[in-house]
C-alpha positions in Angstrom: -20.8 -16.1 -6.7 -20.8 -15.2 -3.0 -22.7 -12.2 -2.0 -23.0 -11.2 1.7 -25.3 -8.3 3.0 -25.5 -6.9 6.3 -24.7 -10.0 8.2 -25.0 -9.7 11.9 -24.2 -12.6 14.3 -24.5 -12.6 18.2 -22.6 -15.3 20.1 -22.6 -14.8 23.9 -20.1 -11.9 24.1 -19.0 -11.8 20.3 -20.7 -9.9 17.5 -20.1 -9.9 13.9 -21.2 -6.4 12.7 -22.8 -5.6 9.2 -20.6 -7.9 7.1 -20.7 -7.1 3.5 -18.7 -9.2 0.9 -18.8 -9.8 -2.9 -16.6 -12.7 -4.1 -16.4 -13.7 -7.8 -16.9 -16.9 -9.3 -14.0 -19.3 -9.2 -12.0 -16.7 -7.2 -9.5 -17.6 -4.7 -10.6 -15.1 -2.1 -8.8 -14.9 1.5 -10.2 -13.6 4.8 -7.4 -12.5 7.1 -7.2 -11.3 10.8 -5.7 -12.2 14.2 -7.2 -15.0 16.3 -10.6 -14.1 17.6 -11.3 -11.6 14.7 -14.3 -13.6 13.8 -12.9 -15.4 10.7 -14.3 -18.9 11.5 -17.6 -17.6 12.7 -18.1 -16.0 9.2 -16.9 -19.3 7.5 -19.4 -21.3 9.6 -22.2 -19.0 9.1 -21.7 -19.5 5.1 -21.7 -23.2 5.8 -24.6 -23.1 8.0 -23.3 -24.4 11.2 -24.2 -21.4 13.1 -27.4 -19.3 13.3 -27.4 -15.7 12.0 -29.0 -12.8 13.8 -29.9 -10.7 10.5 -28.6 -10.4 7.0 -28.5 -12.5 3.8 -26.0 -15.0 2.2 -26.4 -15.6 -1.5 -24.3 -18.2 -3.6 -24.8 -18.1 -7.3 -28.5 -17.0 -7.5 -29.9 -18.8 -4.7 -30.4 -17.2 -1.2 -29.0 -19.9 1.1 -29.5 -17.8 4.4 -31.9 -20.3 5.9 -31.0 -23.4 3.9 -29.6 -26.6 6.0 -25.9 -27.1 5.6 -26.4 -30.1 3.0 -28.4 -27.8 0.7 -26.0 -25.0 0.4 -23.7 -26.6 -2.1 -20.6 -25.9 0.2 -17.7 -27.9 1.6 -15.7 -27.1 4.5 -12.1 -28.2 5.4 -10.8 -27.6 8.8 -7.1 -27.6 10.0 -7.5 -30.9 12.0 -8.4 -32.9 9.0 -11.3 -34.7 10.5 -10.5 -37.9 8.5 -12.2 -41.3 9.3 -9.3 -43.3 10.9 -10.9 -46.7 10.2 -11.0 -45.9 6.3 -8.4 -45.9 3.6 -7.5 -42.7 1.8 -9.5 -43.8 -1.2 -12.7 -44.5 1.2 -12.2 -41.1 2.8 -12.2 -39.3 -0.4 -15.1 -40.9 -1.9 -17.2 -40.9 1.2 -19.2 -38.1 0.4 -20.6 -39.6 -2.9 -22.8 -41.9 -0.5 -24.9 -38.7 -0.1 -24.8 -37.0 -3.4 -26.1 -37.9 -6.7 -23.0 -37.5 -9.0 -22.7 -39.5 -12.4 -20.5 -42.4 -11.7 -18.3 -41.8 -14.9 -17.8 -38.2 -13.9 -16.9 -39.2 -10.3 -14.5 -41.5 -11.6 -12.9 -39.0 -13.7 -13.0 -36.4 -11.0 -11.4 -38.9 -8.5 -8.3 -39.7 -11.0 -7.9 -35.9 -11.5 -7.8 -35.1 -7.8 -5.5 -37.8 -6.5 -3.2 -36.8 -9.4 -3.2 -33.1 -8.8 -2.9 -33.7 -5.0 -0.1 -36.4 -5.2 -2.3 -39.0 -3.5 -2.0 -42.0 -6.0 0.5 -43.8 -3.9 -1.4 -43.3 -0.6 -4.6 -44.6 -1.6 -4.5 -47.8 0.4 -3.1 -46.5 3.6 -5.0 -45.4 6.6 -4.9 -41.8 8.1 -2.6 -42.9 11.1 0.1 -43.7 8.4 0.2 -40.2 7.0 2.0 -37.2 7.4 0.1 -34.0 8.4 0.6 -32.6 5.0 -1.0 -35.8 3.5 -3.9 -35.9 5.7 -4.7 -32.2 4.8 -4.5 -33.1 0.9 -6.9 -36.1 1.6 -9.3 -33.8 3.3 -9.2 -31.6 0.2 -9.7 -34.2 -2.2 -12.7 -35.5 -0.1 -14.4 -32.0 0.1 -13.8 -31.3 -3.6 -15.2 -34.8 -4.7 -18.8 -33.7 -4.1 -18.5 -30.8 -6.6 -19.3 -27.8 -4.2 -19.9 -24.5 -5.6 -17.6 -23.3 -2.7 -15.0 -24.7 -0.7 -14.4 -23.2 2.7 -10.9 -23.7 4.0 -10.4 -22.8 7.9 -6.6 -22.2 8.2 -5.7 -25.5 6.4 -1.9 -24.7 6.4 -1.3 -23.2 9.8 -0.9 -26.2 11.9 1.7 -27.9 9.4 5.5 -27.9 9.4 7.0 -25.5 6.9 7.9 -28.4 4.3 4.3 -29.8 4.5 2.8 -26.2 4.2 4.4 -25.6 0.8 3.2 -29.1 -0.3 -0.5 -28.3 0.6 -0.3 -24.5 -0.6 1.0 -26.0 -4.1 -1.9 -28.6 -4.0 -4.3 -25.9 -3.4 -3.2 -23.7 -6.3 -3.4 -26.8 -8.7 -6.9 -28.1 -7.9 -8.2 -24.4 -7.9 -6.9 -23.7 -11.4 -8.4 -26.8 -12.7 -11.8 -26.5 -11.0 -14.7 -24.4 -11.2 -14.9 -24.1 -7.5 -14.7 -20.6 -5.7 -12.3 -20.9 -2.7 -12.8 -19.1 0.5 -9.8 -19.4 2.9 -9.3 -18.1 6.5 -5.9 -17.5 7.8 -4.2 -15.1 10.0 -0.9 -15.6 7.8 -0.2 -12.7 5.5 2.6 -14.4 3.6 0.4 -17.4 3.1 -2.2 -15.0 1.7 0.0 -13.2 -0.7 1.1 -16.4 -2.1 -2.3 -17.7 -2.9 -4.9 -14.9 -3.5 -5.6 -12.0 -5.6 -8.1 -10.6 -3.3 -8.7 -10.6 0.2 -10.3 -8.9 3.2 -8.7 -8.0 6.6 -11.3 -8.7 9.7 -10.7 -7.4 13.4 -13.0 -7.4 16.2 -16.0 -8.8 14.1 -15.9 -6.1 11.5 -14.3 -5.9 8.0 -11.5 -3.4 8.0 -10.5 -3.4 4.4 -11.4 -5.5 1.3 -9.1 -5.3 -2.1 -6.5 -6.3 -4.2 -3.6 -8.1 -2.1 -1.2 -5.4 -3.3 -3.4 -2.6 -2.0 -3.9 -4.1 1.5 -0.1 -4.8 1.4 1.0 -1.6 0.1 -2.0 0.9 0.8 -3.5 0.0 4.2 -6.6 2.0 5.1 -6.4 2.1 8.9 -3.7 1.8 11.7 -4.9 -1.8 12.5 -4.5 -3.0 8.9 -1.3 -1.2 8.5 0.2 -3.0 11.6 -1.4 -6.2 10.6 0.6 -6.4 7.2 3.7 -5.5 8.8 3.9 -1.7 8.1 6.3 -1.2 11.3 6.9 2.4 10.4 3.6 3.9 11.4 3.4 7.5 12.5 1.0 10.0 13.3 1.9 13.1 11.3 0.9 16.7 10.5 1.1 17.9 7.0 2.8 20.9 5.8 2.9 21.4 2.0 4.5 18.1 0.6 6.0 17.3 4.1 4.9 15.2 6.8 6.1 16.4 10.1 6.6 13.9 13.3 7.8 15.6 16.2 11.2 17.2 15.1 11.6 15.1 11.8 10.3 16.5 8.5 9.7 13.8 5.5 9.1 14.6 2.0 6.1 13.1 0.7 6.4 14.5 -2.9 2.9 15.2 -2.9 0.5 17.5 -0.9 -2.1 15.6 1.1 -5.6 16.9 1.0 -5.8 17.0 5.1 -3.7 18.7 7.5 -3.2 15.6 9.9 -3.1 11.9 9.4 -0.8 8.7 9.2 2.1 7.9 7.3 3.2 4.2 6.7 6.5 2.9 5.6 7.3 -0.9 4.8 10.6 -1.6 6.7 12.1 -3.4 3.5 11.9 0.1 1.7 14.0 1.7 4.1 17.8 1.4 3.2 20.3 1.5 6.1 24.0 2.6 5.3 26.8 3.7 7.2 27.9 6.4 4.5 25.9 8.8 2.6 24.4 7.2 -0.6 24.2 8.8 -4.2 20.8 8.2 -5.1 17.5 9.6 -6.1 15.9 8.8 -2.7 14.3 12.0 -1.4 14.6 11.2 2.1 17.8 10.6 4.1 18.5 11.0 7.7 21.2 10.1 10.3 20.5 8.1 13.2 21.8 5.7 15.6 21.1 1.9 15.9 19.0 1.0 19.0 18.4 -2.7 18.3 19.3 -5.5 16.1 16.9 -8.5 16.2 17.2 -11.8 14.5 14.2 -12.7 12.4 15.5 -15.7 10.8 15.9 -14.9 7.0 16.5 -11.2 7.8 17.7 -8.8 10.7 15.4 -6.2 12.0 17.3 -2.9 12.8 15.7 -0.1 14.8 17.2 3.2 14.6 16.6 6.5 16.4 16.2 9.6 14.3 15.1 12.5 16.5 12.3 11.5 18.6 11.2 8.6 16.4 12.3 5.2 15.6 12.5 3.7 12.1 12.6 -0.1 11.6 14.5 -1.4 8.6 15.1 -5.3 7.5 18.6 -6.2 6.1 20.2 -9.4 5.2 22.5 -11.0 7.5 25.1 -10.5 4.8 24.5 -6.6 4.6 24.5 -6.6 8.5 28.1 -8.1 8.5 29.5 -6.1 5.7 28.2 -2.7 7.3 29.1 -4.0 10.9 25.9 -2.7 12.3 25.3 -3.2 16.0 23.6 -1.4 18.7 24.9 2.1 18.9 26.2 2.2 15.2 25.9 5.6 13.3 23.7 5.1 10.4 22.1 6.8 7.4 18.4 5.9 6.6 17.2 6.5 3.2 13.9 6.1 1.4 11.8 7.2 -1.6 8.9 9.4 -1.2 6.9 6.8 -3.4 7.5 4.4 -0.6 5.5 6.4 1.8 1.8 5.7 2.3 -0.4 8.3 3.6 -4.2 7.8 5.2 
């Protein structure tokens, strides 16, 4: 559905470099990356809002690279809603029909479906000033989808909302995507958000695509140190390989397999490291004695940092486990993890 080939954009001191992407029809695809990575630049290039230096953008069978925005079959939704303050919710939603030739009977059916799926029926006579942030974002989504775009571009539509509103908009996004033929291309810097919405994603950094693939692959098998850090692989170490072991300073970690290189990186998700105060009887092939060097409250979980030899491991545990084990700075700990939990690259 969306094919981007060798796309380059130069904006003052910022560049997008040789972007290549393939996004399937009706796919919910997410582009992730930190602030300043170039995510919105790419989104606006697809929408035709900024000029490109070289490359091609194809939607379906059409090369839209040089087409004006109104002829691309694309709608875009920003995080600031951009609703008309003097129009009711109903009039905001149908506003785009004035500029598109859509059958009236079909438009009426689409309107009824969208306001039902996005839970807007009871809000149709209100003005935007009387809506919550989540309600405004759902109205913006309905307005964008009313004109039957082939592609819906979403620029961090949830990031500015309170947690309760985020869930409400996220659920609305899922419903309208499942019931439409539209391809969704969403930008976010929130990895948890991406996990809940998309099957495939790309990670961008400094104007380049670092990795493209299934969410599980990006989450569990990052291909660079940047992606590993971005997806929360807090245990990331440079290592040399000796047989089936990774050697990091004085610590040897059993991989359960022999890497095909002599040096590289290993990464372990913090939730895959089990911390205890006594030796566990389990099948985990790696077990080390260490000392707690920090206990950090992360809301739903506590992050425990433990020193083993010359390296520091990070684990996540629940508050209940923390209290039951009486873990505090200086506690003697045993860290255990499976060899299958170790990613090498």
